[in-house]
C-alpha distance (Angstrom), angle and dihedral (degrees) to the residues before:
residue distance angle dihedral
X1 . . .
X2 3.77 . .
X3 3.81 90.8 .
X4 3.79 90.8 57.5
X5 3.79 91.8 50.4
X6 3.81 91.5 48.6
X7 3.79 91.5 50.0
X8 3.81 91.2 48.5
X9 3.81 89.0 52.3
X10 3.81 89.9 50.9
X11 3.81 91.4 48.4
X12 3.81 91.0 49.6
X13 3.81 90.3 49.7
X14 3.81 91.0 48.0
X15 3.80 91.1 49.8
X16 3.81 89.8 51.3
X17 3.82 90.4 50.0
X18 3.82 90.8 50.5
X19 3.80 86.6 58.1
X20 3.81 89.9 48.1
X21 3.80 95.7 -112.4
X22 3.79 126.8 137.1
X23 3.79 92.2 -151.5
X24 3.81 136.1 54.3
X25 3.80 120.4 -116.4
X26 3.79 130.5 -167.9
X27 3.82 92.7 -93.6
X28 3.81 90.1 59.1
X29 3.79 91.4 53.3
X30 3.81 92.2 46.1
X31 3.80 90.5 51.1
X32 3.81 90.5 50.6
X33 3.81 90.1 50.4
X34 3.80 90.7 50.2
X35 3.80 93.3 49.8
X36 3.81 92.2 47.0
X37 3.80 93.0 48.2
X38 3.81 93.4 46.5
X39 3.79 91.1 50.9
X40 3.78 92.9 47.8
X41 3.81 94.8 45.0
X42 3.81 92.3 48.5
X43 3.81 90.1 59.3
X44 3.82 93.5 57.5
X45 3.80 130.4 92.8
X46 3.80 114.3 -87.5
X47 3.81 96.0 -105.6
X48 3.80 92.4 47.7
X49 3.81 90.4 43.2
X50 3.80 92.2 55.9
X51 3.80 94.5 50.5
X52 3.82 92.1 44.9
X53 3.82 91.1 51.0
X54 3.82 88.8 54.6
X55 3.80 92.4 46.8
X56 3.80 95.4 48.3
X57 3.83 97.9 32.9
X58 3.79 94.7 122.3
X59 3.83 92.1 54.0
X60 3.80 93.4 44.7
X61 3.81 91.9 50.8
X62 3.81 93.9 59.9
X63 3.82 111.3 128.9
X64 3.77 93.7 -10.4
X65 3.75 122.5 139.4
X66 3.80 107.7 -108.2
X67 3.80 91.7 -135.9
X68 3.80 91.1 56.4
X69 3.79 90.8 49.0
X70 3.79 92.2 48.3
X71 3.80 91.3 48.1
X72 3.80 90.2 51.6
X73 3.82 91.2 50.5
X74 3.80 91.9 45.7
X75 3.81 91.4 50.7
X76 3.81 89.1 51.9
X77 3.81 90.7 51.9
X78 3.82 91.1 48.0
X79 3.80 90.6 48.7
X80 3.80 90.9 53.1
X81 3.81 90.7 47.9
X82 3.82 92.1 49.1
X83 3.81 90.6 51.3
X84 3.79 90.3 49.4
X85 3.82 92.0 49.8
X86 3.79 92.0 46.3
X87 3.80 92.1 51.1
X88 3.79 94.0 44.2
X89 3.81 102.1 40.0
X90 3.80 101.3 21.9
X91 3.80 95.2 -128.4
X92 3.75 136.8 66.4
X93 3.80 116.7 -105.3
X94 3.82 124.6 -131.3
X95 3.79 90.9 -120.0
X96 3.77 134.2 30.6
X97 3.77 123.1 -152.0
X98 3.79 123.7 -157.2
X99 3.81 122.0 -173.9
X100 3.80 110.4 -111.7
X101 3.81 90.8 -135.2
X102 3.83 90.4 63.2
X103 3.81 91.1 59.3
X104 3.81 91.9 43.3
X105 3.80 90.6 51.9
X106 3.82 93.3 49.6
X107 3.81 91.0 45.7
X108 3.79 91.5 53.4
X109 3.81 89.3 55.5
X110 3.80 88.6 64.3
X111 3.82 94.9 40.7
X112 3.81 98.9 -101.0
X113 3.79 109.7 134.1
X114 3.81 106.4 162.9
X115 3.81 115.8 62.5
X116 3.80 99.6 167.9
X117 3.83 93.4 96.9
X118 3.81 89.6 51.4
X119 3.81 92.8 50.7
X120 3.83 89.8 51.2
X121 3.82 94.9 44.4
X122 3.80 126.5 110.8
X123 3.80 88.5 -128.1
X124 3.81 90.0 62.7
X125 3.81 92.6 48.6
X126 3.82 95.9 41.5
X127 3.80 89.8 59.3
X128 3.83 89.9 56.4
X129 3.78 95.7 -107.0
X130 3.77 124.3 144.3
X131 3.76 132.6 177.8
X132 3.79 124.1 -126.8
X133 3.80 100.9 -156.4
X134 3.81 95.3 -175.3
X135 3.81 95.3 54.2
X136 3.83 93.0 31.1
X137 3.81 92.5 -126.7
X138 3.77 135.6 135.2
X139 3.80 110.9 -138.4
X140 3.80 127.7 -160.9
X141 3.80 120.6 -167.2
X142 3.79 118.0 -153.5
């Protein structure tokens, strides 16, 4: 609607002012689009939210740290695995294992091709993740 467009213009102008510019550049507009989309998507039902995140992934990834994005994706994969284990075995396990190829595949969808920096990052280790290179698994201990 017109109100959404006006608010995106205001957000772009505010972003430009935060960077001490008197004019709006493309990055300001892209940031406003990302903020608007994130806000809208977060108000949707979970199933709709997931499909919208896939559809608008390239807009939502603007100016995001790749490690943060990869951590978010990895946490989603772990969450799905935990639900599967809970439904199948009735109890939550002490560790959760996610195939490395699943994360690589999801990362490629958002144009991230090199994950070695993520696997070596403090963010990866702080969230209790480890990498089993031999079995090609990502393990999280709870």
